[in-house]
N, C-alpha and C positions, 0 to 999 in steps of 0.2 A: 827468708832469704836462702836461695839455692846454694850448694856447695860450689865456693870460688875456684875456678883453675888455674888461679892464679896463687903460687906459692913463695913461701918466703925464701930468698937466695936465687930466683929465677931470674935469669937475664930477659930484659922487656925492653919495649921501645915505644914512646910515646905517638901516637896517631893522631893527635889532636890536641887544639889548644896553642898556647904561647910556646910550648915547650916541643912540639912538634917535630920529630925526626930525632930527638935525643934517646940515647940507650943509658942504661944503668939497671945496678942489682936490686932487688926489692928487699928492703930492710924490715918492714914491718907489713902487714894484711891486717884491716879490720873489716871482718866479714858481715859485722852487725851494721855498719855504716857503708860497707861496699867500697871502702877507700883503701888505698895502698900508697906508701911511702917509698921513693925511688932514690937511690943513691945519686948526687948530683943534679936533680932535677927540682923545679919549682921550691926555689928558695924563697923564703919568707923572714923579714927582721922581726926580732922579739926583743921588745925591751925589759930587760931583767934588774929587778930591786936588788941590792946588795944583801946576802946570807950568811953572815958573820965572816970569818977572817979566810975560810978556804974558797968561799964563793962570792967574787967581787960582781958588783953588778955594772950594766953596759949594755951595750946594743948586740944582740947576738944574731947571726945568719944561719938558719937549719932549715932543711928539707921540711915541706908543707905536704900534706897530703892530697891525693890526686883521686879520683875517681875511677873505679877499677874497669869501667867502659873505654876509657880513654888511652889505655895501654894494651899491647897485645905480647904476648910470649915471644922471644926472638929465637929463631932455629938458626943454629950456627951452619947446618947443611946448606938450607935455601939462601941463608945470609939476608933474611927479612922476618918482619912479623906475620906470625900464623895463629890461626885457630887453634885448639887443643882437643884432640880425640884420644880414646881411650882403646886399650887392647888388652885381650888377656895373653899373658905371657907363662904358660904353664898354668898355675893356679893365682897367678899374680896380676894385679890390673895395673897397666903402667901406660903414661901418657906418652901420645905420640903428636907429630906434626901431621896436619890434614892435608898439606901439600904434597909433601915428599914421603911421610910415614917412617922419618927418622924418630928414633926416642929421645924424649926431651928428659 
């Protein structure tokens, strides 16, 4: 798989699926599976067995993974989702918004 343009900590917007239009921060990226977990998006129900005294059992709601192609990096200057481009800033490669050219 190629290098993902979505990084941990990015603000993203969901562009397709049942969570379309929601924004959130990327918590984890799984490049091998091409998936991301976004804070506050795609909640799943997990049934957990008790694991001793400090971890009780029960039903837990947590964020599930979304395919990376279903999210776009959010540009605060454009106020919408955008594709990511790269530009050289001196000798450093920085990510930029493809629509307005702002650094992400």
